[in-house]
C-alpha positions as CSV (number, residue, x, y, z in Angstrom):
1,M,65.5,-14.0,12.9
2,G,63.2,-16.7,14.3
3,Q,60.8,-16.4,17.2
4,Q,60.0,-18.8,19.9
5,S,56.5,-18.8,21.4
6,Y,56.5,-18.8,25.2
7,G,51.5,-19.9,25.5
8,Y,31.8,-32.8,26.6
9,G,31.8,-33.5,23.3
10,Y,33.5,-35.2,20.5
11,P,34.2,-33.9,17.0
12,A,31.3,-33.9,14.6
13,Q,31.0,-37.5,13.4
14,P,31.5,-38.0,9.6
15,T,28.4,-39.4,7.9
16,Q,29.0,-42.6,6.0
17,P,26.7,-44.2,3.4
18,Q,25.3,-47.5,4.5
19,Y,25.7,-50.4,2.1
20,L,22.7,-52.7,1.7
21,P,23.1,-55.7,-0.5
22,P,20.5,-56.1,-3.4
23,Q,17.5,-58.1,-2.3
24,P,16.7,-61.1,-4.4
25,G,13.0,-61.2,-5.1
26,G,12.7,-57.4,-4.9
27,P,12.1,-55.2,-7.9
28,G,14.0,-56.5,-10.8
29,G,15.0,-59.6,-8.8
30,G,14.7,-63.3,-9.5
31,K,12.5,-66.0,-7.8
32,K,11.0,-65.6,-4.4
33,L,13.1,-66.8,-1.4
34,S,12.0,-69.1,1.4
35,A,11.3,-67.6,4.8
36,Q,14.3,-69.4,6.2
37,M,16.6,-67.8,3.6
38,Q,15.1,-64.4,4.2
39,I,16.0,-64.7,7.9
40,I,19.6,-65.7,7.1
41,I,20.0,-62.7,4.7
42,A,18.5,-60.3,7.3
43,A,20.8,-61.6,10.0
44,A,23.9,-61.2,7.7
45,V,22.9,-57.6,6.8
46,A,22.5,-56.8,10.5
47,V,26.0,-58.1,11.2
48,V,27.4,-56.0,8.4
49,L,25.7,-52.9,9.8
50,I,26.9,-53.5,13.3
51,I,30.5,-54.1,12.3
52,G,30.4,-51.0,10.0
53,A,28.9,-48.9,12.8
54,G,31.6,-50.1,15.2
55,V,34.4,-49.3,12.8
56,W,32.9,-45.8,12.2
57,F,32.5,-45.1,15.9
58,A,36.0,-46.2,16.7
59,A,37.5,-44.1,13.9
60,A,35.5,-41.0,15.0
61,R,36.3,-41.4,18.7
62,G,39.9,-42.7,18.4
63,D,40.3,-46.4,19.1
64,D,42.2,-47.0,22.3
65,S,43.3,-50.4,21.0
66,K,45.6,-48.7,18.5
67,P,49.2,-49.9,19.2
68,D,51.4,-47.4,20.9
69,D,53.9,-47.5,18.1
70,A,51.3,-46.9,15.4
71,K,52.0,-43.7,13.4
72,N,49.3,-41.3,12.2
73,T,49.8,-39.7,8.8
74,T,48.3,-36.7,7.2
75,E,47.9,-35.7,3.6
76,G,49.1,-32.4,2.3
77,A,49.1,-30.6,5.6
78,D,52.5,-31.8,6.7
79,G,54.1,-31.5,3.3
80,G,53.1,-34.8,1.6
81,K,51.0,-37.9,1.8
82,G,52.2,-40.6,4.2
83,K,54.7,-38.7,6.2
84,D,55.1,-39.7,9.8
85,I,54.2,-37.0,12.3
86,G,54.9,-36.5,16.0
87,G,58.2,-36.9,17.9
88,G,61.2,-34.7,17.6
89,G,60.4,-32.7,20.8
90,K,63.1,-31.3,23.1
91,E,61.2,-31.9,26.3
92,K,62.1,-35.3,27.9
93,A,60.8,-37.0,31.0
94,P,63.2,-36.8,33.9
95,A,64.1,-39.9,35.9
96,N,61.8,-38.6,38.7
97,T,58.8,-36.6,37.5
98,A,57.7,-35.6,41.0
99,A,58.0,-31.8,41.3
100,K,58.5,-29.5,44.2
101,V,57.8,-25.8,44.6
102,A,60.8,-23.8,43.3
103,F,59.5,-20.4,44.3
104,Q,56.4,-18.4,44.8
105,L,56.0,-14.7,44.3
106,P,53.2,-12.8,46.2
107,Q,50.9,-10.5,44.3
108,P,52.0,-6.8,44.6
109,K,49.6,-4.5,46.4
110,V,47.4,-2.5,44.0
111,T,44.4,-0.3,44.5
112,D,42.7,-1.0,41.2
113,V,42.5,-3.7,38.5
114,T,46.0,-3.9,37.0
115,N,47.1,-5.7,33.9
116,V,50.2,-7.9,34.5
117,S,50.2,-9.9,31.3
118,G,53.5,-10.9,29.9
119,S,55.9,-13.7,30.9
120,W,59.0,-15.2,29.3
121,V,61.6,-17.8,30.1
122,T,65.3,-17.8,29.0
123,D,68.1,-20.2,29.9
124,S,68.7,-18.4,33.2
125,T,65.8,-16.0,33.9
126,Y,62.1,-16.0,34.4
127,V,60.7,-12.6,33.3
128,K,57.3,-11.3,34.5
129,T,55.4,-8.0,34.2
130,G,55.0,-6.2,37.5
131,V,53.5,-2.9,38.6
132,S,54.9,-0.3,36.2
133,S,57.9,-2.6,35.6
134,V,59.2,-5.7,34.1
135,V,61.2,-7.9,36.4
136,G,63.7,-10.7,35.8
137,Y,63.9,-13.5,38.4
138,D,66.5,-16.2,39.0
139,L,65.2,-19.3,37.3
140,A,65.8,-21.6,40.2
141,K,65.4,-19.4,43.3
142,G,63.0,-16.6,42.2
143,T,65.3,-13.9,43.5
144,V,65.3,-10.6,41.6
145,K,68.1,-10.3,39.1
146,W,67.0,-7.1,37.4
147,T,64.1,-4.6,37.1
148,I,63.1,-2.4,34.3
149,P,61.1,0.6,35.7
150,L,58.5,2.1,33.4
151,P,56.6,5.4,33.5
152,G,53.3,3.5,33.5
153,Q,51.7,0.1,33.5
154,V,52.3,-2.5,30.9
155,C,49.1,-3.0,28.9
156,A,50.2,-5.5,26.3
157,A,53.1,-7.9,25.8
158,S,54.3,-10.0,22.9
159,R,53.9,-13.8,23.1
160,H,57.0,-14.1,20.9
161,A,60.7,-13.5,21.5
162,T,63.7,-13.7,19.2
163,K,66.3,-16.5,19.6
164,D,68.6,-13.9,21.2
165,N,65.9,-13.1,23.8
166,K,64.5,-9.8,22.5
167,T,60.8,-9.1,22.8
168,A,58.3,-6.2,22.9
169,I,55.8,-4.6,25.2
170,A,53.3,-1.7,25.1
171,F,52.8,0.5,28.2
172,E,51.1,3.6,29.5
173,A,53.0,6.9,29.2
174,T,52.2,8.0,32.8
175,K,51.2,6.5,36.1
176,R,47.5,6.2,36.8
177,K,45.9,8.7,39.1
178,P,42.7,8.3,41.2
179,P,39.8,8.6,41.0
180,R,39.8,7.8,37.3
181,N,42.8,5.5,37.4
182,Y,43.3,5.6,33.6
183,A,46.2,6.3,31.3
184,A,46.3,5.8,27.6
185,C,48.4,2.9,26.3
186,T,50.6,4.7,23.7
187,E,54.2,3.6,24.2
188,V,56.0,0.7,22.6
189,G,59.3,-0.7,23.8
190,A,61.7,-3.5,23.1
191,I,63.4,-5.3,26.0
192,D,66.4,-7.6,26.3
193,L,65.3,-10.5,28.4
194,T,69.0,-11.5,29.0
195,T,70.4,-8.2,30.2
196,G,67.2,-6.6,31.6
197,K,67.5,-3.5,29.4
198,L,64.8,-1.4,27.8
199,L,66.3,-1.0,24.4
200,W,64.1,1.9,23.2
201,T,60.7,3.5,23.6
202,K,58.6,4.9,20.8
203,S,55.1,5.9,19.9
204,A,53.2,6.8,16.7
205,K,51.1,9.8,15.9
206,G,47.4,9.2,15.3
207,T,44.9,11.8,14.2
208,G,46.0,15.4,15.1
209,D,48.5,15.5,17.9
210,D,47.2,12.4,19.7
211,K,49.2,9.3,19.9
212,V,47.9,5.9,18.6
213,R,46.4,4.0,21.5
214,L,47.3,0.3,21.5
215,T,45.7,-2.8,22.9
216,E,48.2,-5.4,21.5
217,V,51.8,-5.8,20.5
218,T,53.5,-8.7,18.7
219,L,56.8,-9.6,17.0
220,S,57.7,-11.1,13.7
221,G,61.2,-11.3,12.4
222,N,62.8,-7.9,13.2
223,T,59.4,-6.1,13.2
224,V,57.4,-5.0,16.3
225,A,53.8,-4.3,15.4
226,G,51.1,-2.8,17.7
227,G,47.4,-2.3,17.0
228,G,44.1,-1.2,18.5
229,T,40.9,0.6,17.7
230,D,43.0,3.7,16.8
231,G,45.0,1.8,14.2
232,G,48.5,0.4,14.3
233,A,52.2,1.0,13.7
234,A,55.3,-1.1,13.1
235,F,58.8,-0.5,14.4
236,D,62.3,-1.8,13.8
237,L,63.2,-4.2,16.6
238,A,66.8,-3.1,16.7
239,T,66.5,0.7,16.5
240,G,62.8,1.5,17.2
241,A,62.6,3.4,13.9
242,L,59.0,3.6,12.6
243,R,58.8,1.2,9.7
244,W,55.2,1.8,8.6
245,K,51.7,2.7,9.6
246,P,48.5,1.5,7.9
247,D,47.3,4.1,5.5
248,A,43.9,5.7,6.0
249,N,41.6,5.1,3.0
250,A,38.1,5.8,1.8
251,E,36.8,2.5,3.1
252,G,37.6,3.6,6.7
253,C,39.9,0.6,7.3
254,Y,42.1,0.2,10.4
255,D,44.2,-2.5,11.8
256,M,42.7,-4.0,15.0
257,G,45.8,-5.9,15.8
258,Y,48.4,-8.4,14.5
259,G,49.5,-12.0,14.8
260,G,53.2,-12.6,14.9
261,G,55.7,-15.4,15.0
262,E,56.8,-17.0,11.7
263,A,54.8,-14.5,9.7
264,L,53.0,-11.2,10.3
265,V,49.2,-11.1,9.9
266,A,46.9,-8.1,10.3
267,A,43.2,-8.3,11.2
268,R,41.6,-5.2,9.6
269,K,38.2,-3.8,9.9
270,C,36.7,-1.8,7.0
271,G,33.5,0.0,6.2
272,E,31.0,2.2,8.0
273,Y,29.7,1.3,11.5
274,G,27.0,-1.3,11.3
275,S,28.2,-2.7,8.0
276,Q,31.9,-3.3,8.7
277,Q,33.8,-6.3,7.4
278,V,36.9,-8.0,8.9
279,I,39.8,-8.7,6.5
280,I,42.7,-11.0,7.3
281,Q,45.9,-9.9,5.5
282,T,49.4,-11.5,5.5
283,V,51.7,-8.5,5.3
284,N,55.4,-7.9,4.6
285,P,56.9,-7.2,8.0
286,A,59.3,-4.7,6.7
287,T,56.9,-2.6,4.6
288,G,53.4,-3.5,5.7
289,A,52.4,-4.2,2.1
290,P,49.7,-6.9,1.9
291,L,50.8,-10.2,0.5
292,S,47.4,-11.8,0.5
293,S,43.9,-11.0,1.7
294,F,40.9,-13.0,2.9
295,K,37.5,-11.5,3.7
296,M,35.8,-13.0,6.7
297,P,32.2,-13.9,6.2
298,A,29.4,-11.6,7.2
299,G,28.5,-11.7,10.8
300,V,32.2,-11.6,12.0
301,E,32.9,-8.5,14.1
302,Y,36.3,-9.6,15.4
303,A,38.9,-12.3,14.5
304,S,41.7,-13.9,16.4
305,I,45.0,-15.2,14.9
306,V,45.7,-18.7,16.2
307,S,48.7,-19.3,14.0
308,T,50.3,-17.2,11.3
309,K,52.1,-20.1,9.4
310,P,50.0,-22.1,8.7
311,L,47.4,-19.3,8.9
312,V,44.6,-20.3,11.2
313,V,42.0,-17.7,12.3
314,A,39.2,-18.1,14.9
315,A,36.0,-16.1,14.9
316,D,32.5,-16.1,16.3
317,V,30.3,-15.9,13.2
318,G,27.0,-14.1,14.0
319,D,27.6,-14.4,17.7
320,T,26.5,-18.1,17.5
321,A,29.1,-19.5,20.0
322,G,27.0,-18.2,22.9
323,D,29.5,-19.1,25.6
324,G,31.9,-16.1,25.6
325,S,34.6,-18.2,24.0
326,G,34.9,-16.0,20.9
327,I,34.9,-19.1,18.7
328,S,32.3,-20.7,16.5
329,D,34.6,-21.6,13.6
330,F,38.2,-21.8,12.6
331,F,39.3,-20.7,9.2
332,V,42.4,-22.3,7.5
333,I,43.7,-19.8,5.0
334,D,46.4,-20.1,2.3
335,E,48.8,-17.3,3.4
336,K,50.1,-17.0,-0.1
337,T,46.9,-16.7,-2.1
338,G,44.4,-15.6,0.6
339,K,42.0,-18.5,-0.4
340,L,40.1,-20.5,2.2
341,K,41.5,-24.0,2.5
342,A,39.1,-25.4,5.1
343,K,36.6,-24.3,7.7
344,I,36.4,-26.1,11.0
345,T,33.1,-25.7,12.9
346,A,33.9,-25.9,16.7
347,D,30.6,-26.3,18.5
348,A,31.0,-24.3,21.7
349,D,29.1,-27.0,23.6
350,R,31.8,-29.5,22.7
351,F,35.1,-27.6,22.7
352,A,36.8,-25.5,25.3
353,A,39.3,-23.2,23.4
354,R,38.9,-19.5,24.1
355,C,39.9,-16.3,22.3
356,G,39.7,-12.7,23.5
357,S,36.5,-11.0,22.3
358,T,38.4,-8.0,20.8
359,E,42.1,-8.9,21.0
360,V,43.7,-10.5,17.9
361,E,46.4,-12.7,19.5
362,T,45.1,-13.9,22.8
363,C,43.7,-17.4,22.1
364,Q,44.1,-20.1,24.8
365,H,43.8,-23.9,25.0
366,V,44.5,-24.4,21.3
367,T,47.6,-25.1,19.3
368,V,48.6,-25.9,15.7
369,G,51.2,-28.3,14.4
370,N,51.6,-31.4,12.3
371,G,49.1,-30.0,9.9
372,R,46.5,-30.3,12.6
373,L,44.5,-28.1,15.0
374,Y,44.5,-29.4,18.6
375,L,41.5,-28.6,20.8
376,P,40.3,-29.7,24.2
377,T,36.7,-30.9,24.6
378,E,34.5,-29.5,27.3
379,E,34.4,-31.3,30.6
380,H,32.0,-34.2,30.9
381,E,31.3,-37.0,33.3
382,G,34.0,-39.6,33.5
383,S,33.8,-43.4,33.9
384,G,34.3,-43.2,37.6
385,E,31.5,-42.6,40.2
386,Y,32.4,-38.9,40.6
387,G,34.3,-36.3,38.7
388,Q,34.7,-34.6,35.4
389,T,37.1,-35.3,32.6
390,N,37.8,-34.4,28.9
391,E,40.0,-35.1,25.9
392,I,42.3,-33.4,23.4
393,V,41.3,-34.1,19.8
394,S,42.4,-32.7,16.5
395,F,41.3,-31.6,13.0
396,D,43.2,-32.0,9.8
397,L,44.0,-28.5,8.4
398,S,44.0,-29.6,4.8
399,T,40.4,-31.0,4.9
400,G,38.9,-29.5,8.0
401,K,37.7,-33.0,9.1
402,P,38.3,-34.5,12.6
403,T,41.1,-37.1,12.8
404,T,41.2,-40.2,15.0
405,D,43.5,-38.4,17.5
406,R,42.3,-38.5,21.1
407,A,44.1,-38.1,24.3
408,D,42.1,-38.9,27.4
409,A,42.7,-36.8,30.5
410,G,41.6,-39.6,32.8
411,D,39.0,-39.5,35.5
412,R,38.8,-36.2,37.4
413,Y,41.6,-34.7,35.3
414,T,41.2,-32.1,32.5
415,L,43.6,-31.6,29.6
416,Y,44.5,-28.3,28.0
417,P,47.1,-28.0,25.1
418,L,49.8,-25.3,25.8
419,R,52.1,-25.4,22.8
420,M,53.9,-27.6,20.3
421,D,57.2,-29.2,21.0
422,G,58.5,-30.4,17.7
423,G,55.7,-32.9,16.6
424,N,54.5,-33.3,20.2
425,V,51.8,-31.4,22.1
426,I,52.7,-30.1,25.5
427,A,49.6,-30.0,27.7
428,Y,48.6,-29.1,31.2
429,K,46.5,-31.6,33.1
430,K,44.3,-29.8,35.6
431,P,44.1,-32.0,38.8
432,P,41.2,-33.2,41.0
433,Y,40.9,-31.8,44.5
434,D,43.3,-34.3,46.1
435,K,46.1,-34.3,43.5
436,G,48.6,-32.0,41.9
437,G,48.5,-30.9,38.3
438,Q,50.7,-32.5,35.6
439,I,52.5,-31.5,32.4
440,V,52.4,-34.2,29.8
441,S,53.8,-34.6,26.3
442,I,51.5,-36.1,23.7
443,D,53.2,-37.7,20.8
444,G,51.6,-36.2,17.7
445,G,51.8,-39.6,15.9
446,T,50.7,-42.2,18.4
447,F,49.0,-39.7,20.8
448,K,50.7,-41.6,23.7
449,Q,51.1,-39.4,26.8
450,T,54.3,-39.1,28.7
451,V,54.3,-37.4,32.1
452,L,57.0,-34.8,32.3
453,L,56.1,-33.2,35.7
454,E,53.6,-33.8,38.5
455,N,53.0,-31.2,41.2
456,P,52.8,-32.0,44.9
457,S,49.5,-33.1,46.4
458,E,49.8,-31.2,49.7
459,E,46.8,-29.1,50.4
460,S,48.5,-25.8,50.6
461,V,50.3,-26.4,47.3
462,R,47.1,-27.6,45.7
463,D,45.2,-24.5,46.9
464,A,47.9,-22.3,45.4
465,E,47.9,-24.1,42.1
466,T,44.2,-24.2,41.6
467,G,44.0,-20.5,42.6
468,F,45.0,-19.7,39.1
469,S,42.1,-19.6,36.6
470,L,43.2,-21.4,33.5
471,D,41.2,-19.0,31.3
472,Y,43.2,-16.0,32.6
473,A,46.6,-17.4,33.6
474,E,49.8,-17.7,31.7
475,I,51.3,-21.2,31.9
476,L,54.9,-21.8,30.6
477,Y,56.7,-25.1,30.7
478,T,60.3,-25.7,29.7
479,N,63.1,-28.1,30.6
480,G,61.5,-29.5,33.8
481,R,60.2,-26.2,35.1
482,L,56.6,-25.0,35.2
483,F,55.6,-21.4,35.7
484,M,52.0,-20.3,36.4
485,S,51.3,-16.6,36.6
486,E,48.4,-14.1,36.7
487,T,47.5,-11.7,33.9
488,M,45.3,-9.5,35.9
489,I,45.4,-8.5,39.6
490,S,43.2,-6.3,41.8
491,K,42.8,-5.1,45.4
492,P,42.2,-8.1,47.6
493,S,38.6,-8.6,48.9
494,T,38.2,-8.7,52.6
495,S,36.9,-12.2,52.5
496,S,40.1,-13.5,50.8
497,S,42.6,-11.2,52.4
498,S,43.9,-14.0,54.7
499,D,44.6,-16.4,51.8
500,P,47.9,-16.1,50.0
501,Q,47.6,-14.5,46.6
502,Y,50.4,-15.3,44.2
503,L,51.6,-13.5,41.2
504,V,53.8,-16.4,40.1
505,L,54.0,-20.1,41.2
506,S,57.0,-22.1,39.9
507,F,57.6,-25.9,40.1
508,T,60.6,-27.9,39.2
509,T,61.7,-31.6,38.9
510,G,65.3,-30.7,39.4
């Protein structure tokens, strides 16, 4: 059963050899040229170099003069040389892209930092994690349709759901009690996003009588997999029956977490403390048996799964990123053989994608499709007098090299990729102080942008929209509706207590 996924600088320039024509009169040359002829030749060489440099710069940056109907192609990565890419998306621009606020949900009152990660959209319901609960809201009005009460707080939620709207969560077995305000995350459950039912609750035994503590949960096919520093476990989505647990071995290996979706990939850590190695394994969802393995290079302490098919892994090698993004390089791995296909170096000073430092499936501002990796650049000065801007660029997964793709955010806007829509990239455009944000669709072939939704520019709405930090918010867009929600809430500070604090903000063009 398939899943649906609900989440300044330019690329390093390729070095090209410069061609210099052979110089008559030089070593091995013929008779000496006149001064006038030498000047003519020198001028010709200069023109060649200038033209060559111009072509190289345009190719590396992405030439804006490229016709809108031009089609990019990629070799190998999309199944064959010369195939057109892009298009085929389900999201279409409405007759009127101006959006209005559909509903807004205030943050629930809490006394401590509380995880509220997890949000999903079905045809009729928006579903969001609450306080010791999961709540379904009417898609258009935001009124409560159903509530799933839980014994403790949700601590992890799958990014994926099946086509019939089943997904998975991990939660604490009991409610938190002061002054410690802590409860172990040991329970796994499957929920039906259509009916609002908790289908089952399970846990797995760790060492002794203790339950395995989890920090992440994901879904692939009919398998729910949870992982953490204690190890992992996998369950049958339909029944909750334990399918498998990673075996303890002499190498001291444990599964830190899993990436789900089209395949199931484990990030394992093996070895003694101080000399541990991270291993990426594509596993059989039903049995947990490794299908392929790739050893990450030395200096990698954690790894994040960006995509399971194609298999793309992000890591901070030797803590060289230096910006807290968790990314210095992307590794493109053959999921069948475990061999490295390409490595993409993503200079943290140039690119703005982020991955959780210890979590396996929490990367943001990055997406994979069309045989490409799509990344936003860091903000930089725009062409206007004031304001920052950025671009979305891409890398070919088969070669690891930058492509000519480039989508400009425009002065004072900033672009962040959200997900693929067929061969198109759905992106959120962060607004300047006097505008509303936008959702755009970027054609994967032409890189032409189409506005799908633009939020109101009224000050109160702008303040609410920009109140969400893009590095920590969940942003979902589907069928003319945009949902922005928090992943973490806390007790309001006295200085901000008079300002509205929203758990969810929803916009619609309908």
